[in-house]
TIBA-532397 format. One record per residue (C-alpha): residue in one letter; chain; x, z, y. Coordinates in steps of 0.2 Angstrom, whole numbers. Each point is the difference from the previous one (the first is absolute). Layout:
N
<A,A,<X,Z,Y>>
...
//
This chain:
398
<M,A,<-186,-109,423>>
<A,A,<-8,17,2>>
<K,A,<7,12,-14>>
<H,A,<15,1,-12>>
<A,A,<-7,-6,-17>>
<V,A,<0,13,-14>>
<L,A,<-2,-5,-18>>
<S,A,<-12,14,-5>>
<S,A,<-13,-6,14>>
<G,A,<-3,-16,-10>>
<A,A,<12,-12,-9>>
<K,A,<-10,-15,3>>
<L,A,<11,-8,14>>
<W,A,<17,6,-8>>
<R,A,<11,-11,-11>>
<S,A,<11,5,-13>>
<L,A,<15,-5,-11>>
<S,A,<7,8,-16>>
<C,A,<15,11,4>>
<A,A,<5,16,-9>>
<K,A,<6,15,11>>
<S,A,<17,-1,-10>>
<E,A,<2,-17,8>>
<L,A,<-5,5,18>>
<R,A,<-4,17,8>>
<L,A,<-7,-4,17>>
<D,A,<2,18,7>>
<L,A,<19,-1,-4>>
<T,A,<4,-18,4>>
<L,A,<-9,-1,17>>
<A,A,<6,17,6>>
<C,A,<18,0,-5>>
<G,A,<8,-8,16>>
<Q,A,<-1,-19,-5>>
<T,A,<-14,-4,11>>
<F,A,<-7,9,15>>
<R,A,<-17,-7,2>>
<W,A,<-11,8,-14>>
<K,A,<-10,16,3>>
<E,A,<-10,10,-12>>
<T,A,<-18,-2,8>>
<A,A,<-9,9,-14>>
<E,A,<6,9,-16>>
<G,A,<10,-13,-10>>
<H,A,<-5,-14,12>>
<W,A,<13,-9,10>>
<T,A,<-4,-11,15>>
<G,A,<13,-12,8>>
<V,A,<4,-17,6>>
<M,A,<7,-14,-11>>
<G,A,<-1,-19,2>>
<G,A,<-9,1,17>>
<R,A,<-14,10,-8>>
<V,A,<-6,18,-1>>
<W,A,<-1,7,-18>>
<T,A,<-5,16,-9>>
<L,A,<8,3,-17>>
<T,A,<-4,13,-13>>
<Q,A,<3,2,-19>>
<T,A,<-7,6,-16>>
<D,A,<11,3,-16>>
<E,A,<1,-19,-4>>
<T,A,<-7,-9,15>>
<I,A,<5,-3,18>>
<W,A,<-16,-2,11>>
<Y,A,<2,-9,17>>
<Y,A,<-12,-2,15>>
<V,A,<4,-14,13>>
<Y,A,<-8,2,17>>
<H,A,<-6,-17,8>>
<T,A,<-7,-4,17>>
<Q,A,<-17,-9,0>>
<D,A,<8,-17,4>>
<E,A,<12,3,-15>>
<Q,A,<-15,4,-11>>
<V,A,<-9,-16,4>>
<E,A,<15,-10,-2>>
<R,A,<3,8,-17>>
<S,A,<-18,-3,-6>>
<D,A,<2,-18,5>>
<K,A,<16,-1,-10>>
<E,A,<-8,8,-15>>
<R,A,<-15,-12,0>>
<K,A,<12,-15,1>>
<R,A,<9,7,-15>>
<G,A,<-16,-1,-10>>
<V,A,<-5,18,1>>
<H,A,<-19,-3,-2>>
<L,A,<-14,12,3>>
<E,A,<-5,1,-19>>
<K,A,<18,5,-5>>
<E,A,<-1,13,14>>
<N,A,<-16,7,-6>>
<K,A,<6,2,-18>>
<L,A,<16,9,7>>
<E,A,<-12,11,11>>
<E,A,<-10,5,-16>>
<R,A,<17,4,-9>>
<F,A,<6,10,14>>
<K,A,<-16,10,1>>
<G,A,<2,4,-19>>
<A,A,<18,6,4>>
<L,A,<-6,11,14>>
<K,A,<-12,10,-12>>
<K,A,<16,6,-9>>
<E,A,<9,3,16>>
<E,A,<-2,19,-1>>
<E,A,<8,1,-17>>
<E,A,<13,-14,3>>
<L,A,<5,-12,13>>
<V,A,<-1,-17,-7>>
<P,A,<10,-14,8>>
<V,A,<-13,-13,3>>
<T,A,<-1,-10,16>>
<L,A,<-12,-13,6>>
<V,A,<12,-14,5>>
<Q,A,<19,3,-2>>
<N,A,<10,-7,15>>
<T,A,<15,-8,-8>>
<E,A,<10,-1,16>>
<E,A,<-2,19,3>>
<E,A,<5,5,-17>>
<E,A,<15,-11,0>>
<L,A,<5,8,17>>
<L,A,<-2,17,-8>>
<R,A,<10,-5,-15>>
<D,A,<14,-7,10>>
<Y,A,<1,15,12>>
<F,A,<2,12,-15>>
<Q,A,<10,-12,-10>>
<L,A,<-11,3,-15>>
<N,A,<9,-14,-10>>
<V,A,<14,13,-2>>
<K,A,<-3,11,-15>>
<L,A,<4,17,7>>
<G,A,<-2,10,-17>>
<D,A,<13,-11,-8>>
<L,A,<12,3,15>>
<Y,A,<-3,19,-1>>
<K,A,<5,0,-19>>
<E,A,<16,-10,4>>
<W,A,<5,12,14>>
<G,A,<-5,16,-10>>
<A,A,<11,-6,-15>>
<A,A,<15,-3,12>>
<D,A,<-2,16,10>>
<S,A,<-7,17,-6>>
<H,A,<-3,6,18>>
<F,A,<-11,-14,3>>
<K,A,<-9,2,-16>>
<H,A,<-4,18,5>>
<I,A,<-6,-5,17>>
<A,A,<-10,-15,-6>>
<D,A,<-11,11,-11>>
<I,A,<-7,7,16>>
<F,A,<1,-15,12>>
<T,A,<-7,-14,-9>>
<G,A,<-7,-16,8>>
<V,A,<12,-1,15>>
<R,A,<1,-18,4>>
<M,A,<9,-10,13>>
<L,A,<-11,-10,12>>
<R,A,<3,-18,6>>
<Q,A,<-4,2,18>>
<D,A,<0,-13,14>>
<P,A,<18,-2,5>>
<T,A,<-4,1,19>>
<E,A,<-10,16,-2>>
<C,A,<13,8,-11>>
<L,A,<15,-4,11>>
<F,A,<-8,6,16>>
<S,A,<-7,15,-8>>
<F,A,<17,5,-7>>
<I,A,<8,-2,17>>
<C,A,<-11,14,5>>
<T,A,<7,11,-14>>
<S,A,<17,3,8>>
<N,A,<2,20,2>>
<N,A,<-18,2,-4>>
<H,A,<-12,8,-13>>
<I,A,<-15,-8,-9>>
<S,A,<-14,8,10>>
<R,A,<8,-5,17>>
<I,A,<4,-18,-6>>
<Q,A,<-19,-2,-5>>
<G,A,<-5,5,18>>
<M,A,<13,-12,7>>
<V,A,<-6,-15,-11>>
<E,A,<-18,4,4>>
<R,A,<3,0,19>>
<L,A,<10,-16,-2>>
<C,A,<-15,-9,-8>>
<Q,A,<-12,8,12>>
<S,A,<10,-7,15>>
<L,A,<5,-17,-6>>
<G,A,<-10,-4,-16>>
<T,A,<-17,-9,-1>>
<P,A,<-15,11,-3>>
<L,A,<-8,-1,-17>>
<G,A,<-15,12,2>>
<K,A,<-5,18,0>>
<L,A,<-4,12,-14>>
<D,A,<-6,18,4>>
<Q,A,<7,-1,18>>
<T,A,<17,-6,-7>>
<S,A,<5,-17,6>>
<Y,A,<11,-11,-11>>
<Y,A,<12,-14,6>>
<N,A,<11,-13,-7>>
<F,A,<18,2,1>>
<P,A,<7,-9,16>>
<T,A,<8,-17,-2>>
<L,A,<18,-4,3>>
<S,A,<-5,-10,16>>
<T,A,<-9,15,7>>
<L,A,<14,12,-5>>
<A,A,<13,-12,9>>
<D,A,<-8,0,17>>
<S,A,<11,8,14>>
<S,A,<-14,12,4>>
<V,A,<0,9,-17>>
<E,A,<15,11,3>>
<A,A,<-7,9,15>>
<C,A,<-17,1,-9>>
<L,A,<7,8,-15>>
<R,A,<11,12,10>>
<D,A,<-16,6,8>>
<L,A,<-7,3,-17>>
<G,A,<15,12,-5>>
<F,A,<10,-13,-10>>
<G,A,<16,5,9>>
<Y,A,<16,-11,-4>>
<R,A,<-10,-8,-14>>
<A,A,<-10,-10,13>>
<R,A,<14,-11,4>>
<F,A,<5,-3,-18>>
<L,A,<-18,-5,-4>>
<Q,A,<-1,-13,14>>
<Q,A,<18,-6,-1>>
<S,A,<-1,-3,-19>>
<A,A,<-16,-10,2>>
<K,A,<7,-10,13>>
<Q,A,<16,-3,-9>>
<I,A,<-9,-6,-16>>
<L,A,<-11,-12,10>>
<D,A,<15,-7,11>>
<T,A,<13,-1,-14>>
<H,A,<-10,-3,-16>>
<G,A,<-18,-4,3>>
<L,A,<-17,6,-5>>
<H,A,<2,-1,-19>>
<W,A,<18,7,-2>>
<L,A,<-5,17,-7>>
<D,A,<-11,-8,-13>>
<G,A,<14,-12,-5>>
<L,A,<11,15,-4>>
<R,A,<-10,3,-16>>
<N,A,<9,-16,-7>>
<V,A,<18,5,3>>
<P,A,<11,13,-10>>
<Y,A,<-1,18,4>>
<A,A,<17,2,9>>
<Q,A,<-4,-15,11>>
<A,A,<-17,6,5>>
<R,A,<7,18,4>>
<D,A,<14,-7,11>>
<A,A,<-11,-11,9>>
<L,A,<-12,14,4>>
<R,A,<15,11,6>>
<T,A,<3,-13,14>>
<L,A,<-16,6,9>>
<P,A,<0,14,13>>
<G,A,<-4,17,-7>>
<V,A,<2,-6,-19>>
<G,A,<13,10,-9>>
<T,A,<4,-1,-19>>
<K,A,<-14,12,-5>>
<V,A,<-14,-9,10>>
<A,A,<6,-17,-7>>
<D,A,<-1,7,-17>>
<C,A,<-17,7,2>>
<V,A,<-6,-17,7>>
<C,A,<9,-9,-15>>
<L,A,<-8,11,-13>>
<M,A,<-18,2,8>>
<S,A,<-3,-17,6>>
<L,A,<13,-13,-5>>
<D,A,<-1,1,-19>>
<K,A,<18,8,-2>>
<A,A,<-4,13,-14>>
<E,A,<19,5,-1>>
<A,A,<1,6,18>>
<V,A,<2,19,1>>
<P,A,<-3,7,17>>
<I,A,<12,15,3>>
<D,A,<-3,14,13>>
<T,A,<6,18,0>>
<H,A,<-15,4,-11>>
<V,A,<5,-12,-14>>
<W,A,<18,5,2>>
<Q,A,<-5,18,-3>>
<I,A,<-10,-5,-16>>
<A,A,<16,-9,-6>>
<K,A,<10,15,3>>
<R,A,<-12,13,-6>>
<D,A,<-8,-9,-16>>
<Y,A,<14,-12,-5>>
<S,A,<16,9,5>>
<F,A,<5,-15,11>>
<A,A,<17,6,8>>
<T,A,<5,-15,10>>
<G,A,<0,4,19>>
<N,A,<-2,19,-2>>
<G,A,<11,3,15>>
<Q,A,<-9,-12,11>>
<K,A,<-14,6,13>>
<S,A,<-8,-17,1>>
<I,A,<-4,-15,-11>>
<T,A,<12,-15,3>>
<D,A,<-3,-17,-6>>
<K,A,<12,3,-14>>
<L,A,<-9,16,-6>>
<H,A,<-16,-9,2>>
<R,A,<6,-14,-12>>
<D,A,<8,12,-12>>
<I,A,<-16,10,-2>>
<G,A,<-10,-16,-2>>
<D,A,<12,-7,-13>>
<F,A,<-1,17,-9>>
<F,A,<-19,-1,-2>>
<R,A,<0,-19,-3>>
<K,A,<12,3,-15>>
<L,A,<-11,14,-6>>
<W,A,<-18,-7,2>>
<G,A,<3,-19,0>>
<P,A,<-8,-15,9>>
<Y,A,<-15,11,6>>
<A,A,<11,14,7>>
<G,A,<-9,0,16>>
<W,A,<-17,4,-8>>
<A,A,<8,14,-10>>
<H,A,<7,7,16>>
<S,A,<-17,0,8>>
<V,A,<-7,12,-15>>
<L,A,<14,13,3>>
<F,A,<-2,-2,19>>
<C,A,<-19,3,-2>>
<A,A,<3,15,-11>>
<D,A,<11,8,12>>
<L,A,<-12,0,15>>
<K,A,<-6,16,6>>
<K,A,<-18,-5,-1>>
<F,A,<0,-3,-19>>
<Q,A,<9,15,-5>>
<K,A,<-16,8,-7>>
<L,A,<-1,-13,-13>>
<K,A,<16,7,-8>>
<E,A,<-8,17,-1>>
<T,A,<-14,-5,-11>>
<P,A,<9,-4,-16>>
<V,A,<10,16,2>>
<L,A,<-16,10,1>>
<K,A,<-7,-9,-15>>
<E,A,<16,4,-10>>
<E,A,<-1,18,5>>
<E,A,<-18,1,-5>>
<N,A,<5,-8,-17>>
<C,A,<14,12,-2>>
<E,A,<-12,15,3>>
<E,A,<-13,-8,-12>>
<E,A,<13,-1,-13>>
<K,A,<5,18,3>>
<R,A,<-18,5,-2>>
<V,A,<-2,-10,-16>>
<G,A,<17,7,-6>>
<C,A,<-5,18,3>>
<K,A,<-17,-3,-8>>
<K,A,<8,-7,-16>>
<T,A,<13,14,0>>
<K,A,<-15,13,1>>
<I,A,<-10,-8,-14>>
<K,A,<16,-1,-11>>
<A,A,<3,19,4>>
<E,A,<-18,4,-4>>
<I,A,<1,-10,-17>>
<K,A,<16,9,-4>>
<T,A,<-7,17,4>>
<K,A,<-15,-3,-11>>
<S,A,<10,-7,-14>>
<A,A,<12,16,1>>
<G,A,<-16,11,-1>>
<K,A,<-7,-9,-15>>
<K,A,<17,2,-9>>
<A,A,<0,18,4>>
<K,A,<-17,3,-7>>
<M,A,<5,-10,-16>>
<S,A,<15,11,-3>>
<V,A,<-10,16,2>>
//
């Protein structure tokens, strides 16, 4: 593991799957505050940890490209598995020839051809991005029900909801209390560096697995995290892990995927440091509760500003009732995937993405100017024709 992979340096070791940008945009989905472990390591290339492995992802208009880094031991084990599955040398040679043919076209067009497609890795990727959900169809439904969403959706296409590991999602979002995205990213990184298993190093950046529940529950963890600047959150992280193991067991969080939304949310709220908003984030982003709508002051402002939501106007903070009322308002408006629609508006309101809103306006203005120029030219031509016509008539009358 020496360097971060870049597709333009040679696509041979990359794998691919068909996926239009309208169904998934990596730059928006991985940087809008759902997850805190992906970094842009080259233009349009995102590197992070998923399923205990380090990945780099990038995309072209109709294709997601992915590169999975393996240690030497993993590569040997993988080769053995492939041989047992009947991947013979003759077949590999044919694929090699096919791939070399594709590389000749690479300067003109990236062709999604790979030597051996790893089904396990592709399924992991499909599951993580929930590619079984047709996002384009949902956008149409939301746009038909909500004119404001339709306006935003034309700019912010492809914002998908991730299906994260429940342990990683829960303990990452406990760190979000009174915090902002860049600081949360730093805290989650330090958490993994201190308590996670090392996975390897790329360009002097070390990657780690997310800590296990057992590791987080250890009595020494609170002091360790306080030293790392976690403040009061250090106690919540350690106590929540301990409570889960002592009261519910190792697989309890995963099991919440199989219970109704309200039950899962209320169960999470019994943990130290987990309020309604954090519980809703975990429900939506890791427990398959697409109707969960996390409400914070940011979302409350969106509701008031863009939807004239008047309930609770005199309040200074979000109560449980207000949280429920705003959530119900959006669930009624957007339907069973309300949490997904909410994430599009949340993304569109982030400061880092405001430039995307400017581009269509500039194009619109350019079009208006062009129309004016064309209009002026037409008027001028008409005036010239009129003048010539009048001159001809004058001559005829003389």
